[in-house]
NUDRENNU-988321 format. One record per residue (C-alpha): x, y, z; residue in three letters. Coordinates in steps of 0.05 Angstrom, whole numbers, plus 5000, padded with zeros to 4 digits. Example, Ala and Ser with C-alpha at 12.3 -4.5 7.8 and 13.67 -1.06 7.14 Angstrom:
2
rec u->5246	v->4910	w->5156	type->ALA .
rec u->5273	v->4979	w->5143	type->SER .
//
This chain:
279
rec u->5873	v->2660	w->4979	type->MET .
rec u->5845	v->2618	w->4922	type->MET .
rec u->5887	v->2617	w->4858	type->PRO .
rec u->5853	v->2619	w->4789	type->PRO .
rec u->5834	v->2555	w->4754	type->SER .
rec u->5895	v->2525	w->4720	type->GLY .
rec u->5917	v->2496	w->4654	type->ALA .
rec u->5936	v->2423	w->4654	type->THR .
rec u->5991	v->2405	w->4604	type->PRO .
rec u->5975	v->2352	w->4552	type->ASP .
rec u->6022	v->2296	w->4531	type->ALA .
rec u->6059	v->2343	w->4483	type->SER .
rec u->6077	v->2389	w->4540	type->GLY .
rec u->6032	v->2445	w->4514	type->LYS .
rec u->5982	v->2471	w->4565	type->PRO .
rec u->5910	v->2458	w->4548	type->ALA .
rec u->5859	v->2511	w->4530	type->GLU .
rec u->5840	v->2528	w->4603	type->ASN .
rec u->5884	v->2589	w->4611	type->VAL .
rec u->5889	v->2619	w->4681	type->PRO .
rec u->5858	v->2687	w->4689	type->THR .
rec u->5907	v->2743	w->4674	type->GLY .
rec u->5957	v->2699	w->4637	type->LEU .
rec u->5989	v->2724	w->4573	type->ARG .
rec u->6006	v->2671	w->4521	type->THR .
rec u->6032	v->2720	w->4469	type->ASP .
rec u->6095	v->2740	w->4507	type->ILE .
rec u->6143	v->2695	w->4544	type->PRO .
rec u->6137	v->2688	w->4619	type->SER .
rec u->6201	v->2684	w->4660	type->PRO .
rec u->6170	v->2630	w->4704	type->ALA .
rec u->6148	v->2588	w->4645	type->ARG .
rec u->6213	v->2597	w->4607	type->THR .
rec u->6252	v->2575	w->4669	type->TRP .
rec u->6205	v->2516	w->4675	type->ASN .
rec u->6221	v->2497	w->4603	type->TYR .
rec u->6296	v->2500	w->4616	type->TRP .
rec u->6284	v->2455	w->4676	type->LEU .
rec u->6251	v->2404	w->4630	type->GLY .
rec u->6180	v->2419	w->4655	type->GLY .
rec u->6115	v->2421	w->4617	type->LYS .
rec u->6083	v->2483	w->4646	type->ASP .
rec u->6100	v->2528	w->4587	type->ASN .
rec u->6073	v->2552	w->4521	type->TYR .
rec u->6101	v->2555	w->4450	type->GLU .
rec u->6125	v->2626	w->4459	type->ILE .
rec u->6164	v->2606	w->4521	type->ASP .
rec u->6197	v->2548	w->4485	type->ARG .
rec u->6214	v->2590	w->4423	type->GLU .
rec u->6247	v->2645	w->4464	type->VAL .
rec u->6278	v->2595	w->4512	type->GLY .
rec u->6311	v->2558	w->4454	type->ASP .
rec u->6336	v->2622	w->4423	type->ALA .
rec u->6367	v->2648	w->4487	type->ILE .
rec u->6397	v->2580	w->4506	type->ALA .
rec u->6429	v->2578	w->4437	type->ALA .
rec u->6463	v->2644	w->4453	type->LEU .
rec u->6484	v->2620	w->4522	type->ASN .
rec u->6488	v->2544	w->4529	type->PRO .
rec u->6504	v->2552	w->4603	type->ASP .
rec u->6433	v->2574	w->4619	type->LEU .
rec u->6402	v->2504	w->4620	type->ILE .
rec u->6457	v->2477	w->4666	type->PRO .
rec u->6448	v->2539	w->4709	type->LEU .
rec u->6373	v->2527	w->4715	type->ALA .
rec u->6383	v->2454	w->4735	type->ARG .
rec u->6440	v->2469	w->4783	type->LYS .
rec u->6394	v->2520	w->4817	type->SER .
rec u->6349	v->2461	w->4837	type->ARG .
rec u->6408	v->2426	w->4867	type->GLY .
rec u->6426	v->2488	w->4906	type->PHE .
rec u->6354	v->2492	w->4932	type->LEU .
rec u->6357	v->2420	w->4953	type->ASN .
rec u->6423	v->2428	w->4990	type->ARG .
rec u->6406	v->2493	w->5026	type->VAL .
rec u->6337	v->2470	w->5049	type->VAL .
rec u->6366	v->2404	w->5072	type->THR .
rec u->6420	v->2442	w->5111	type->TYR .
rec u->6368	v->2489	w->5142	type->LEU .
rec u->6321	v->2434	w->5163	type->ALA .
rec u->6373	v->2382	w->5184	type->ALA .
rec u->6431	v->2424	w->5213	type->GLU .
rec u->6400	v->2491	w->5231	type->ALA .
rec u->6335	v->2460	w->5255	type->GLY .
rec u->6290	v->2507	w->5216	type->ILE .
rec u->6217	v->2487	w->5211	type->ARG .
rec u->6188	v->2550	w->5179	type->ASN .
rec u->6202	v->2568	w->5106	type->PHE .
rec u->6180	v->2631	w->5069	type->LEU .
rec u->6194	v->2620	w->4995	type->ASP .
rec u->6184	v->2687	w->4960	type->ILE .
rec u->6179	v->2684	w->4885	type->GLY .
rec u->6170	v->2609	w->4886	type->ALA .
rec u->6161	v->2598	w->4811	type->GLY .
rec u->6129	v->2537	w->4779	type->LEU .
rec u->6132	v->2470	w->4814	type->PRO .
rec u->6191	v->2427	w->4794	type->ALA .
rec u->6231	v->2369	w->4821	type->GLU .
rec u->6250	v->2377	w->4895	type->SER .
rec u->6205	v->2434	w->4915	type->ASN .
rec u->6219	v->2469	w->4981	type->THR .
rec u->6163	v->2435	w->5020	type->HIS .
rec u->6182	v->2366	w->4995	type->GLU .
rec u->6255	v->2374	w->5017	type->VAL .
rec u->6238	v->2408	w->5083	type->ALA .
rec u->6183	v->2359	w->5103	type->GLN .
rec u->6226	v->2300	w->5083	type->ARG .
rec u->6275	v->2322	w->5137	type->VAL .
rec u->6225	v->2352	w->5186	type->GLY .
rec u->6155	v->2324	w->5176	type->PRO .
rec u->6125	v->2382	w->5216	type->ASP .
rec u->6157	v->2436	w->5172	type->ALA .
rec u->6112	v->2495	w->5152	type->ARG .
rec u->6122	v->2525	w->5082	type->VAL .
rec u->6090	v->2587	w->5053	type->LEU .
rec u->6101	v->2599	w->4979	type->TYR .
rec u->6092	v->2670	w->4953	type->VAL .
rec u->6083	v->2689	w->4880	type->ASP .
rec u->6037	v->2730	w->4836	type->ASN .
rec u->6045	v->2696	w->4768	type->ASP .
rec u->5977	v->2668	w->4749	type->PRO .
rec u->6004	v->2603	w->4723	type->MET .
rec u->6047	v->2593	w->4784	type->VAL .
rec u->5987	v->2601	w->4829	type->LEU .
rec u->5944	v->2555	w->4787	type->ALA .
rec u->5995	v->2499	w->4786	type->GLN .
rec u->6014	v->2508	w->4859	type->ALA .
rec u->5943	v->2489	w->4879	type->ARG .
rec u->5948	v->2425	w->4840	type->VAL .
rec u->6020	v->2404	w->4848	type->LEU .
rec u->6047	v->2432	w->4913	type->MET .
rec u->6008	v->2393	w->4965	type->ARG .
rec u->6038	v->2378	w->5033	type->GLY .
rec u->6077	v->2314	w->5036	type->THR .
rec u->6063	v->2297	w->5110	type->THR .
rec u->6003	v->2300	w->5157	type->GLN .
rec u->6043	v->2340	w->5207	type->GLU .
rec u->6069	v->2393	w->5159	type->GLY .
rec u->6035	v->2454	w->5128	type->THR .
rec u->6041	v->2478	w->5056	type->THR .
rec u->6005	v->2543	w->5037	type->ALA .
rec u->6006	v->2595	w->4981	type->PHE .
rec u->6000	v->2670	w->4980	type->LEU .
rec u->5985	v->2713	w->4919	type->ASP .
rec u->6029	v->2773	w->4932	type->ALA .
rec u->6085	v->2815	w->4903	type->ASP .
rec u->6152	v->2818	w->4938	type->TYR .
rec u->6151	v->2893	w->4932	type->HIS .
rec u->6103	v->2891	w->4992	type->ASP .
rec u->6142	v->2855	w->5046	type->PRO .
rec u->6098	v->2882	w->5102	type->GLN .
rec u->6037	v->2848	w->5073	type->ARG .
rec u->6075	v->2784	w->5061	type->ILE .
rec u->6100	v->2783	w->5133	type->LEU .
rec u->6030	v->2797	w->5160	type->ALA .
rec u->5999	v->2741	w->5119	type->GLU .
rec u->6057	v->2694	w->5136	type->ALA .
rec u->6041	v->2701	w->5210	type->ALA .
rec u->5977	v->2661	w->5195	type->ASN .
rec u->6018	v->2602	w->5170	type->VAL .
rec u->6088	v->2604	w->5200	type->LEU .
rec u->6109	v->2606	w->5273	type->ASN .
rec u->6142	v->2674	w->5285	type->PHE .
rec u->6164	v->2651	w->5354	type->ASP .
rec u->6215	v->2607	w->5318	type->GLU .
rec u->6269	v->2622	w->5266	type->PRO .
rec u->6245	v->2627	w->5194	type->ILE .
rec u->6282	v->2613	w->5129	type->ALA .
rec u->6268	v->2670	w->5080	type->VAL .
rec u->6283	v->2648	w->5009	type->MET .
rec u->6293	v->2692	w->4947	type->PHE .
rec u->6314	v->2641	w->4895	type->MET .
rec u->6336	v->2673	w->4830	type->GLY .
rec u->6282	v->2727	w->4831	type->VAL .
rec u->6312	v->2793	w->4854	type->MET .
rec u->6338	v->2805	w->4784	type->GLY .
rec u->6267	v->2821	w->4765	type->PHE .
rec u->6269	v->2880	w->4813	type->CYS .
rec u->6292	v->2935	w->4767	type->GLN .
rec u->6323	v->2982	w->4818	type->GLU .
rec u->6380	v->2955	w->4861	type->TYR .
rec u->6364	v->2999	w->4921	type->GLN .
rec u->6292	v->2974	w->4919	type->THR .
rec u->6318	v->2902	w->4919	type->ALA .
rec u->6361	v->2918	w->4980	type->LYS .
rec u->6301	v->2949	w->5016	type->ARG .
rec u->6257	v->2888	w->5001	type->ILE .
rec u->6308	v->2840	w->5029	type->VAL .
rec u->6325	v->2883	w->5089	type->SER .
rec u->6252	v->2898	w->5107	type->ASP .
rec u->6235	v->2824	w->5102	type->THR .
rec u->6292	v->2803	w->5147	type->MET .
rec u->6276	v->2857	w->5198	type->VAL .
rec u->6207	v->2825	w->5206	type->GLY .
rec u->6231	v->2755	w->5224	type->VAL .
rec u->6260	v->2731	w->5290	type->PRO .
rec u->6333	v->2725	w->5311	type->SER .
rec u->6362	v->2659	w->5286	type->GLY .
rec u->6324	v->2665	w->5220	type->SER .
rec u->6363	v->2653	w->5156	type->HIS .
rec u->6365	v->2687	w->5089	type->LEU .
rec u->6375	v->2644	w->5028	type->VAL .
rec u->6386	v->2684	w->4964	type->LEU .
rec u->6416	v->2671	w->4897	type->TRP .
rec u->6413	v->2709	w->4831	type->ASP .
rec u->6444	v->2707	w->4762	type->CYS .
rec u->6507	v->2749	w->4757	type->THR .
rec u->6543	v->2791	w->4705	type->ASP .
rec u->6604	v->2746	w->4711	type->THR .
rec u->6610	v->2727	w->4637	type->SER .
rec u->6599	v->2759	w->4569	type->GLU .
rec u->6552	v->2702	w->4551	type->LEU .
rec u->6508	v->2718	w->4611	type->ALA .
rec u->6507	v->2792	w->4594	type->ARG .
rec u->6492	v->2783	w->4520	type->ASN .
rec u->6437	v->2731	w->4529	type->SER .
rec u->6403	v->2771	w->4583	type->THR .
rec u->6402	v->2833	w->4538	type->ASP .
rec u->6372	v->2791	w->4482	type->LYS .
rec u->6320	v->2761	w->4528	type->TYR .
rec u->6296	v->2831	w->4546	type->ALA .
rec u->6281	v->2844	w->4473	type->GLU .
rec u->6227	v->2790	w->4474	type->SER .
rec u->6179	v->2836	w->4510	type->GLY .
rec u->6182	v->2798	w->4576	type->THR .
rec u->6200	v->2829	w->4643	type->LEU .
rec u->6274	v->2846	w->4639	type->PRO .
rec u->6322	v->2810	w->4686	type->TYR .
rec u->6377	v->2853	w->4714	type->ILE .
rec u->6444	v->2819	w->4723	type->LEU .
rec u->6482	v->2844	w->4783	type->ARG .
rec u->6554	v->2839	w->4806	type->SER .
rec u->6578	v->2791	w->4859	type->VAL .
rec u->6593	v->2852	w->4903	type->GLU .
rec u->6521	v->2876	w->4896	type->GLN .
rec u->6493	v->2808	w->4916	type->LEU .
rec u->6541	v->2806	w->4974	type->ASP .
rec u->6513	v->2872	w->5000	type->ALA .
rec u->6443	v->2841	w->5004	type->LEU .
rec u->6470	v->2800	w->5063	type->PHE .
rec u->6493	v->2861	w->5103	type->ASP .
rec u->6482	v->2852	w->5177	type->GLY .
rec u->6476	v->2776	w->5172	type->LEU .
rec u->6526	v->2721	w->5187	type->GLU .
rec u->6541	v->2679	w->5125	type->LYS .
rec u->6545	v->2604	w->5132	type->VAL .
rec u->6607	v->2571	w->5104	type->ASP .
rec u->6627	v->2574	w->5046	type->PRO .
rec u->6596	v->2644	w->5040	type->GLY .
rec u->6574	v->2674	w->4974	type->LEU .
rec u->6596	v->2629	w->4917	type->VAL .
rec u->6573	v->2602	w->4851	type->SER .
rec u->6511	v->2561	w->4868	type->ILE .
rec u->6542	v->2498	w->4840	type->SER .
rec u->6598	v->2506	w->4891	type->GLN .
rec u->6556	v->2515	w->4953	type->TRP .
rec u->6569	v->2451	w->4993	type->ARG .
rec u->6566	v->2407	w->4930	type->PRO .
rec u->6554	v->2333	w->4930	type->ASP .
rec u->6625	v->2308	w->4919	type->ARG .
rec u->6605	v->2235	w->4914	type->THR .
rec u->6603	v->2244	w->4838	type->GLN .
rec u->6676	v->2264	w->4839	type->GLY .
rec u->6711	v->2325	w->4810	type->GLY .
rec u->6700	v->2399	w->4822	type->GLU .
rec u->6630	v->2425	w->4802	type->PRO .
rec u->6629	v->2471	w->4742	type->ALA .
rec u->6622	v->2545	w->4755	type->HIS .
rec u->6556	v->2577	w->4735	type->VAL .
rec u->6537	v->2651	w->4729	type->ASP .
rec u->6492	v->2649	w->4790	type->GLY .
rec u->6517	v->2664	w->4860	type->TYR .
rec u->6482	v->2650	w->4926	type->GLY .
rec u->6491	v->2643	w->5000	type->ALA .
rec u->6457	v->2625	w->5066	type->VAL .
rec u->6463	v->2674	w->5123	type->ALA .
rec u->6437	v->2676	w->5195	type->ARG .
rec u->6405	v->2736	w->5229	type->LYS .
rec u->6439	v->2747	w->5296	type->PRO .
//
């Protein structure tokens, strides 16, 4: 399960000439564009050009990207601290950023096991370098796989995670890249069928809840990258069928158990998510 050799960003933020095998630098990558919106350096000029153009159409995108990291931090903290989860399966992990799943989980539970799954060549290259375990007791591993093959992911995950205990299955902003909604439902359902009772599903995705979101997503698809399909709140809600949602249910990710020490109500963003338990 060795990833290809990676590109190390220089001081300007532009990756150096060592391009991971299979990586295209002539079309934008969703993972690299998202990394750019997060303020990261694992991106190329094409990602920054397209990212700037789309963010100009929809200024809410950069706040959405950054609030998604806050959502990740809060849900993983909840799962590790309150639900007692020690096994995390992060499917479609994306490029490393601030507060990665293993860092949050192992800060709460030093023995937490985390398996990241992705098939983007740059994600895999950077994961090897940047996503190392933070504790001696914990485990952090990586799998090069596509979420369209949940059976393979579950089989490989059994080599890293303890399937005698509950597992947190995470799809963080990635099911929009599944072009057919029924396929997305099958992927989520088949994955959850394969994990024990007491496991949790964490899922969020961008939604069609504003004209800005719809227009900018259409424009992004014109760049030649993999299209992202916005779905309705009702469609996302159906992905949790058969599971017990944790309070406050399916909400804008900025409003899922927000940190209120800053004061005021968190601004709504066009991304909805929830945490739900498998009975």
